[in-house]
MARNURO-942524 format. One line per field, with one value per residue (C-alpha): x, y, z; residue number from 0. Coordinates in Angstrom, 1 decimal, always signed. Layout:
BEGIN
x	(X:...) $
y	(Y:...) $
z	(Z:...) $
n	(NUM:...) $
//
This chain:
BEGIN
x	(+16.0:+13.5:+15.5:+15.5:+11.7:+11.3:+13.5:+11.5:+8.2:+9.5:+10.7:+7.4:+5.4:+7.6:+7.2:+3.4:+3.3:+5.3:+2.7:-0.2:-0.7:-3.2:-4.7:-6.0:-7.6:-8.7:-12.3:-12.8:-15.0:-14.7:-17.7:-17.1:-19.3:-19.0:-18.1:-21.4:-23.5:-25.3:-24.5:-28.1:-27.9:-24.5:-25.9:-29.0:-26.7:-24.3:-27.0:-29.0:-25.9:-24.1:-21.0:-18.6:-16.3:-16.9:-14.3:-14.8:-13.8:-14.4:-16.1:-13.2:-10.4:-8.5:-7.2:-9.6:-10.0:-10.2:-12.3:-15.6:-16.1:-18.5:-15.9:-16.4:-20.1:-19.6:-17.3:-19.9:-22.7:-20.7:-19.6:-23.2:-23.7:-27.1:-28.0:-28.2:-28.1:-24.4:-22.2:-19.6:-16.9:-17.4:-16.7:-13.1:-12.2:-9.9:-6.5:-5.4:-2.2:-1.7:-0.5:-0.5:-2.1:+1.3:+2.1:+2.1:-0.7:+1.8:+3.3:-0.2:-1.0:+2.2:+1.1:-2.4:-1.1:+1.8:+0.0:-3.3:-5.0:-7.2:-5.5:-6.5:-5.2:-4.1:-3.1:-1.3:-0.2:-3.6:-6.4:-8.3:-9.1:-9.9:-9.5:-7.8:-9.5:-8.7:-11.3:-9.6:-6.3:-7.7:-8.8:-5.3:-3.5:-5.9:-4.5:-1.0:+0.2:+0.9:-1.3:+0.2:-1.1:-3.2:-1.8:+0.2:-2.8:-5.9:-7.5:-7.9:-9.5:-13.2:-15.6:-19.3:-22.5:-25.9:-28.7:-30.6:-27.7:-28.8:-27.5:-25.8:-24.0:-22.8:-21.5:-19.7:-18.0:-16.9:-15.4:-13.8:-12.1:-11.4:-13.1:-15.4:-17.8:-19.0:-20.4:-23.9:-24.8:-28.2:-28.5:-25.5:-25.0:-23.4:-24.3:-22.5:-23.2:-21.0:-20.3:-22.4:-25.3:-25.2:-25.3:-28.4:-30.1:-29.5:-30.8:-34.0:-34.4:-34.3:-33.8:-30.4:-32.0:-33.4:-31.9:-29.0:-29.9:-32.7:-30.4:-27.5:-26.7:-27.3:-25.6:-22.0:-20.1:-17.2:-14.3:-11.9:-8.8:-5.7:-7.4:-5.0:-5.4:-6.6:-9.3:-10.5:-10.5:-12.6:-15.2:-15.4:-15.8:-18.5:-20.5:-19.9:-18.6:-15.5:-15.3:-15.0:-15.2:-12.7:-13.5:-11.3:-11.6:-14.4:-16.4:-15.9:-15.1:-11.3:-10.8:-12.0:-10.2:-11.0:-10.4:-7.7:-6.1:-5.9:-4.2:-1.8:-1.0:-0.3:+1.9:+4.0:+4.2:+5.0:+7.4) $
y	(-17.1:-14.6:-11.7:-13.4:-13.8:-10.1:-9.0:-11.2:-9.7:-6.2:-7.0:-8.7:-5.6:-3.2:-5.4:-5.4:-1.6:-1.1:-3.1:-1.1:+1.6:+4.5:+3.4:+0.2:+1.7:+5.2:+6.2:+6.7:+9.2:+12.2:+14.4:+18.1:+21.2:+24.6:+27.5:+29.2:+26.5:+27.5:+26.2:+25.0:+22.9:+21.4:+20.5:+18.8:+16.8:+15.8:+14.6:+12.8:+11.1:+10.5:+12.2:+14.0:+15.5:+17.6:+19.0:+22.6:+23.3:+25.8:+24.3:+24.8:+24.1:+20.9:+22.0:+22.2:+25.4:+23.4:+20.9:+21.4:+19.0:+18.7:+20.6:+23.7:+23.5:+23.5:+26.5:+28.3:+27.7:+28.5:+31.8:+33.0:+33.0:+31.4:+32.1:+28.9:+31.0:+31.9:+30.7:+28.0:+30.3:+32.6:+29.8:+29.1:+25.8:+23.0:+22.6:+19.4:+17.6:+15.7:+12.2:+9.8:+6.3:+4.7:+6.5:+4.1:+4.3:+4.8:+7.9:+9.3:+8.7:+10.6:+13.5:+13.6:+13.8:+16.1:+18.6:+18.2:+18.1:+15.9:+13.9:+14.0:+11.6:+12.8:+10.8:+12.1:+15.3:+17.1:+14.5:+14.1:+10.5:+9.9:+10.6:+8.6:+9.0:+7.9:+5.1:+4.0:+3.9:+1.9:-0.8:-1.0:-1.0:-3.7:-6.1:-5.9:-7.9:-4.7:-3.6:-0.5:+0.8:+4.0:+5.6:+8.3:+9.4:+9.1:+12.3:+12.1:+15.5:+14.7:+17.6:+17.1:+19.1:+18.6:+17.0:+20.3:+22.3:+24.0:+22.6:+26.0:+26.0:+22.4:+23.5:+26.5:+24.3:+21.8:+24.7:+26.3:+23.1:+22.0:+18.7:+16.7:+15.6:+16.2:+13.9:+14.6:+13.7:+12.3:+11.2:+8.9:+8.0:+9.5:+9.9:+11.7:+14.5:+14.7:+17.0:+14.7:+15.0:+18.8:+18.5:+16.2:+18.6:+21.5:+19.5:+18.8:+22.5:+22.0:+25.2:+25.5:+26.7:+23.2:+20.8:+18.8:+15.6:+14.3:+14.5:+12.7:+9.0:+7.0:+5.2:+6.1:+3.0:+2.3:-0.1:-0.6:+1.7:-0.2:-1.5:-1.9:-0.1:-3.1:-3.8:-0.2:-0.2:-3.4:-2.0:+1.3:-0.6:-3.0:-0.2:+2.3:+5.0:+7.2:+7.8:+5.3:+6.1:+4.5:+3.5:+2.9:+0.2:+2.0:+2.3:+6.1:+7.7:+8.0:+9.2:+9.3:+7.7:+8.7:+7.0:+9.7:+8.8:+5.2:+6.2:+8.3:+5.3:+3.1:+5.6:+6.2:+2.5:+1.3:+4.1) $
z	(+1.3:+2.7:+1.2:-2.2:-2.1:-1.2:-4.0:-6.4:-5.2:-5.7:-9.2:-10.0:-8.9:-10.8:-13.9:-13.5:-13.1:-16.3:-18.3:-16.8:-19.4:-19.3:-22.6:-21.0:-18.0:-19.1:-19.5:-23.2:-25.1:-22.6:-22.7:-23.5:-23.2:-24.7:-22.4:-23.2:-21.7:-18.5:-15.0:-14.8:-17.9:-16.7:-13.3:-14.8:-17.2:-14.5:-12.2:-14.9:-16.4:-13.1:-14.5:-12.2:-14.8:-17.9:-20.3:-21.2:-24.8:-27.5:-30.6:-33.0:-30.5:-29.8:-26.4:-23.4:-21.5:-18.3:-16.4:-14.6:-11.7:-8.8:-6.7:-9.0:-8.5:-4.7:-5.0:-7.2:-4.7:-1.6:-3.1:-2.9:-6.7:-7.1:-10.7:-12.8:-15.9:-15.4:-18.2:-17.6:-19.0:-16.0:-13.5:-12.3:-13.9:-12.7:-14.4:-16.0:-16.9:-20.1:-20.7:-23.6:-23.8:-23.4:-20.1:-17.2:-14.7:-11.9:-13.6:-14.2:-10.5:-9.5:-11.8:-10.4:-6.8:-7.3:-9.5:-7.7:-11.1:-13.2:-15.9:-19.6:-22.2:-25.6:-28.7:-31.8:-30.0:-29.5:-29.9:-26.7:-26.3:-22.6:-18.9:-16.2:-12.9:-9.4:-9.8:-13.0:-11.2:-8.3:-10.8:-12.2:-8.8:-7.6:-10.2:-8.6:-5.6:-3.7:-0.9:+1.0:+4.3:+4.5:+7.6:+5.7:+3.5:+5.7:+6.9:+10.7:+10.9:+10.3:+9.7:+10.5:+10.9:+12.5:+10.6:+10.4:+9.0:+5.7:+2.4:+1.7:+5.0:+4.5:+1.0:+2.5:+5.0:+2.3:+0.3:+3.3:+4.4:+0.8:+1.3:-1.0:+1.6:+5.1:+7.7:+8.9:+12.5:+13.5:+17.1:+17.6:+14.0:+10.9:+7.3:+4.5:+2.2:-0.9:-3.8:-6.0:-3.5:-3.9:-7.7:-7.4:-5.0:-7.4:-10.3:-8.4:-7.8:-4.0:-2.0:-0.5:+2.7:+3.3:+5.8:+4.6:+6.5:+4.3:+1.2:+2.9:+2.7:+5.9:+7.4:+6.6:+5.2:+7.4:+8.0:+10.8:+11.0:+9.8:+6.7:+3.7:+0.4:-1.6:+1.0:+1.0:-2.8:-2.8:-0.5:-2.4:-5.7:-4.4:-2.7:-5.6:-3.2:-3.2:+0.5:+3.4:+7.1:+9.4:+13.0:+16.0:+18.6:+20.3:+17.1:+16.8:+13.5:+13.4:+9.8:+6.2:+3.2:-0.3:-3.7:-4.3:-0.9:-1.9:-5.2:-3.2:-1.0:-4.0:-5.8:-2.7:-1.9:-5.4:-6.3) $
n	(0:1:2:3:4:5:6:7:8:9:10:11:12:13:14:15:16:17:18:19:20:21:22:23:24:25:26:27:28:29:30:31:32:33:34:35:36:37:38:39:40:41:42:43:44:45:46:47:48:49:50:51:52:53:54:55:56:57:58:59:60:61:62:63:64:65:66:67:68:69:70:71:72:73:74:75:76:77:78:79:80:81:82:83:84:85:86:87:88:89:90:91:92:93:94:95:96:97:98:99:100:101:102:103:104:105:106:107:108:109:110:111:112:113:114:115:116:117:118:119:120:121:122:123:124:125:126:127:128:129:130:131:132:133:134:135:136:137:138:139:140:141:142:143:144:145:146:147:148:149:150:151:152:153:154:155:156:157:158:159:160:161:162:163:164:165:166:167:168:169:170:171:172:173:174:175:176:177:178:179:180:181:182:183:184:185:186:187:188:189:190:191:192:193:194:195:196:197:198:199:200:201:202:203:204:205:206:207:208:209:210:211:212:213:214:215:216:217:218:219:220:221:222:223:224:225:226:227:228:229:230:231:232:233:234:235:236:237:238:239:240:241:242:243:244:245:246:247:248:249:250:251:252:253:254:255:256:257:258:259:260:261:262:263:264:265:266:267:268:269:270) $
//
């Protein structure tokens, strides 16, 4: 009897996933910018609008040149290039993969993870109609009865820096380690400084030689190690965060899980 129930649950989850199409969960009306826009204008817009992704596209083209995200801003700053007058076309852009609205969310998740790219949604061949992000995918997966573990996707190597580290040095460490955030240590507690925080700092014209601590979020939001994917997604959604610290039995930081990690756990567990 137990094996029959398990088979039924697997079939049920697979059926749910087939009905979860990108068109239902995508973020519509993607915002695009021309490649001749300055980095300064882009940073101001991203910070003011709380947008992490911009599509870079020539005015008369239907196919994007690439995607500009907070990660590219980190890379730009850490390279030592400080001019906010630099044009977007001169910045290395993030690649993307294309899907259609009737692609399943699961297939889009697999492409995001395997290609290490952002996912754009096109209709009628070349009409850009939306993006499907890790946060969008979490919303879809959260509607299934599946809740995989996170052990295979959690990063257990946690990078941190002292409170008085400069913003520039924190950005350099994030770029060097290819991470989207860094923990900031103050006494015996931790906060977090993210790519989005860097964009906000730049928009406020704060000098990159200032201490990173005051611009970090304290305290770090945490959960116990061993938490399941749906629980992590629920905390991230309610706190409007994309990174969650994990603690061990002693209360020490044992890892960091991101929204993308949770998507990875789902696409592996449901595949």
